N, C-alpha and C positions, 0 to 999 in steps of 0.2 A: 710076593708083594706087590710088585709094580703092576703085575697083570691084574691083580684083585682090584686095586685102585682103578684101573683102566675100564675094567668090566663095571663098576659102579658108575663112573663118570659117563660112560656110553648109554649104559640104562636111564640115566637122569637126561641126558640129551635126547633121546628116543622119546621119553614122555613129554617132554617140553614141546618137540616137534608135533607130536600127535595132538596135544591140547591146542597149539596154535592151529593146526589143520582143521580141527573140529569146529573152532571158533569162526575161521574164515568159511568153511562149508554152511555153517549155521548162517553167517551173513549173506552170503550167496543165495541160500536159500529163501530168506526173507525177502530179499531184493527181487528175486524172481517171481515170489509169491505177490509181492506188490504189483509186479509189472502186470501178472495175469489177472490181477482186479482191475486195473485201469489207471488212468490219469485224471485226478480230479480237475474238472472244469466247471465254469459257470457260463451258460447259453442263453441267448436271448433271440426271440424270433425277428426276422426282418419285418421292419414296419411299412406298410403301403397306405399312403392318404395324400391328400392334395397339401402341398406345401408351398407357402410363401417364401422367396428369396430375399433375404436381407443384407444389405450393404450396411458396413459400419465405419465410422470416421471418429477420430480424436476431437474433443470440443471444449468449449468453455463456457461457462456460464457468465453472462453479462447483463447488467441492469438495464431495462428498456428506457428508463429517463434517469439520468444523472447531472446534477446541476452543482457548479462550486458557487456558494453563497458570497456575494461581494456586497459592499457598501457602495451606495450612490454619492455618499459625501464624506470627506474626509474628518477624521478627528479620533481621539481616543475611546476605546470601548469602556462604558462606565456601569453597565449591567449586562449580565446574561442570564437568560431563563431556562436554558436547557443544558444538557451534558452529552456528550459523546455518545454514541451507540443508541440513543434514544429515538423512538419512534414519534413523529410529530404529524399533524395534520396540516394541510394547506391553509395560509392565513395566520397560523400559530406565532406568536411572537418568539424570535430567537435572542436578539441584542439590542442594545440601545446606544448610540453614540452621544457623546457629550453635545448638547444642544444649546448651549449658551449663546455662542457665536451667530448661530442661526436665528434664534429667538431675537438678537438684537438686530440682525438684519431684517427681520419682518417689521420691526419697530421703525427702523429707518425708512423702510420702502413705503410704509403706510404714511408717514409724514411727508416724504417726497410726492406721494401721489395725492395727498390732501392739498398739498401746496400748488400743485399744477391744476388740479381741479378748481380751484379758487381764482387761479389766473384765468381758467377757460371760463368760468362763470362771469367774471367781469367783461371779458372781451365780447361774450355773448350779449350781454346787456347793453353794451356800447353799439353793438351791430343793430340790435332792435330799435335803439333811438336813432341813430342814422338812417336806417329804412323808413321811419315815420318822417323824419325830415325831408327824406328824398321824395317822399309822397306829396309833401307841401311845397316842392321846389325850394326847400331852404338850403340845400348843399348839393354839391356836384354828385353825380353818378361814381366818379373816380373814387371819392371818400368812401363810399359804400363798398366798392370793389375792394378797396384795401384793407377796410376793417374785416371783411369775409375772409381774406387771406390770413390775416392775425388769428381768427378763430379756427380756421383749419389747422395752422401751426400749433396753436395752443392744445388743440383737440388731439394731435399726434402725440405731442408730448405727454399729454395724460394718458393717452393709450399705452405708451412705452412704460412709463412708471407703474400702470396697472399690470402689465406684463412682468415687470421687475417684482412687484409684490407677490405676483402668484408663484414666481419661480422661488422667491425666499420663502413663502410657506410651503411648498413642495419640499425645497431642501429641509425644511424643519420637520416634515412629516418623513421624511427619508432617514432622520435619524433613529427611527424604531425599524429595525429590520425584521420582516416575516418571512415564514417558510414559504418558497414558491410552489411547493407541490407536497402532497402525503407522501411520506417516506421514512427511511431510517438514516439517521445522522451518520456520519463517519466519525472518527475518533481523533480527526485533524482539527478539531474545533480549539478556537484560540481563548486565551484567557482574558478576564477584565485586565484593563490597563494597556492592552495592545492598541498601537497605533494603526488605525485603518486608512488605506489611502484609497480615494475614490475610483472605483473600477479596476483596482491592481491588487488589493489584499484580499485573499481567500480567507473568509471566516470559518467556513465549515462546507463539507460536502454531504449532499443529501441524494439520495437515490430511490426511486420507486422499488417496491419488493413483491409486487404481485401485479401483472405478470412480469417473467424475465425471458431473456433471450438465451437460446443454447446457440453459440456460433462456432461454426467449423468450416472446412474448406474442401473443395471439389476440384479434382484434375480435370483438364480439358476432355479427356476420353469419358470421364465418369458424367460430367456435365451434358455432353451429347447423347451418352446412354439414357441418362434421366429424361432429357427432352424427347427421345424417342419413345420411351416408356410413357411419358404423360400423354403423348399424342395417341398412342395405342389405347390408353385407358380414357381417352377423350377428356382432358383437362381434369381429371379426377386427381385430387390431391394426397400423396400417398401418407400412410400412417408414419409418425415419426415418435419413438421412444428413446430414454437416456438411461444409462446405467452408470450410477455413481462410484467413485472411488473405492467404496467398500465392497463393492459386487451388487449391491442391491438395485433392483429395478424401480426407477422412480413410477409412482402407480398412475400419474396423469399423462395422456399423449399430448404431443403438440402438434403444431402445423407450420410448415415453411411459410414466411411471410416476406421475407426480403433476401435479395440476392443482388450481389454489387454488379456494376453496369460493366466491368471488364475484369479480365484475368490479370493477376499482379503479375508484373514484367519480370522479377526476380524469381518467383516460385512457379508461375504458370498454373496458379490455383484461382479459384473463384470463392470469395468469401460469401457465406450464405447464413441466414439467421432463421431458426425455428422459434416460436412463441409458445412458451408453458404457463400454466397457471401456477401460482406457488401461494395458496391460501394459507398453508402452516409456516410460510416463511424457511423452508428447509433449503432451498437452494441460495446460496450466497453469491455474488458476483466473485468471478475468480476461481470457483471449483472447478475441477476437471470432471469432464463427463464424456462418456464413450456415445456418440449418437447413432441410433439405428435406424435406418430408413426401409419401410417395406417396399418390395419390387413386385416383379412378376409372380405369379403363382403356377408351379409344376402339377399338373394333375397326376394323380396316382404315383406320386414319387416313391421309389423303394429307398428307406433309410436305414443305414448300418452305423453303428456307432463307430466315431474315429479310433477308439482305442482297439478295435478290433482289426483295423486296416493294417496290414504289415506291406513293406516295400522291400524289394530286392532286384538289383540289376535293372532298375528303371520300371519295374512292373510292380503292379498293386495286387495283393490278393488278401483272402480272409480264409479262417479256418472254420468250416461247418462241420456239424455232425451228420455223416453219410448215412445211407438207407442200411447199412449193417451196424450202425451204432458207433462205428470208428470214425476218428478224425479223418477229414479229406480237406484238400487245398482247393479253392477256386479263385482263379483270376478274374478280377473286377475292372472296369472301367469307372473312374470317379468322377462324380460331376461336382456341384458347389458344396461347400462346406455350411451347415445350417445347424447352428447352437453345437451340441455334442456330436451330430452326426455328419456323414457324407452321404449326397444322394448318389446312389449307384446306377449307372446308365446300362450295365450288362454285367452277367456273371452270376447274379443271384436272383431268387424268385421269393414272392411273398410267402412267409410261412417257413423259409428255411431257417434252421437254427444256427445262429452264428455264435463262436466261441469268442466272449468278451474279457474273460479271465481265465488264468492258467495257461496261458501260452508259453511259459517258460520251458524250453526244452521239448515243447511238444512238436511231434513230427506227423506226416501223413501216415494214416494205417495204424494208429495206437488205439487200444480199447480205452473208453471214457466212462468215468463216473460223473453223471451229469447233475448239475443243480440248475433248474429253470429259474431264472430273475426276470423280472421286469425293469423298464427304465427308471421308475421310482425307486425300486431298491438299489439301482447304481448311481443315481443322482443324475440322469442323464435330462436334458432338456432341450427343447426346440429353441428356446430365446438366449440360452447363454453357453458360455463354454464349458467343457468338461473338466472341472476343478479337482475331480478324484483321480485323474490321469497319473499313473506311475511309470516312468519310463523303464525301471528295471523289472517291470512285469511283462514287457513284450519283447521277444526276440525274435529275429527272422527264422522262420521255418522253411521247410522244402516245399516249393510249389509241386503240383502234380505235374508230371511228366507226360506230355501229350503230343 
């Protein structure tokens, strides 16, 4: 009985082992079959074309003209004609200051001037009479001279009072506050009832919206390089573009118009401003922008996507499709980054097919199942970064042993 049971148990174990081995062999067979078919990859031809080199800086949008509107006279704000954030034209009324005391000052100045003019008129009449008497030798010359001095003094008083009247009238006119330029108001506008001190209280901020500045900083080395490039280009202005925080490229180009007179002592950088049109008011002061400046043009540059380049032990290499259709490693010398690409100084030629996807576990000499792609398919561009890059897709491969 014991041996019969053991025979049955042994048969079951053997059957299980046979089933397991058959599954393992089937798995190995499918894996070997997949390896014989080849590794799935996407490849793209090396691009050769004249390529401009761009430098990029962190920048910020700033208004070209910005003014804090203040009152020239003191008093309570009694009327407000605008709201914060509103667009206004130059000369448009903004606020009115309580004008009662300034109206009284005008009336008082008018009365004082009238009194001084009357006194001057009497003195001038006396002078005329004395001059007639002097002609008839009826009075002394000293009397006429004294009267002439009196007229001059009264004239000075009348002139001073006329100036006081003009000032009082100007103060009265200044109780109405107008927009000094066309632009958009800030939201720091004060309310009716606010006391405005002459030349000290900011009623509202107004800034022009078109054009605007993109402000950024250059290091000393970058400044010297830019100056050398400008001299090589015979003073031609470089093209300036900006990329906004959401990654979109602003559709208008700008021009460098201002540079500071000296480097900042703390940072060693030079502040530079580029002027951009802003007809749709898309750019707002304070917005972040990546400023891109065009530089030298590299003729017949060889371009390879950045995601195709791998690095190992301080060397850079790419995987290409060899003449036998298998993967092959090429050591390359990298140049500048341009958008989604590297400029390659040596290691590949125009027309080579570089593997841009499927690099995981890919080694030299493997059979390939190739899908040809274009830069548009992969989202590569000369003007922006490769936003589709996936670190997990690329792993170091073995370079060719030469």
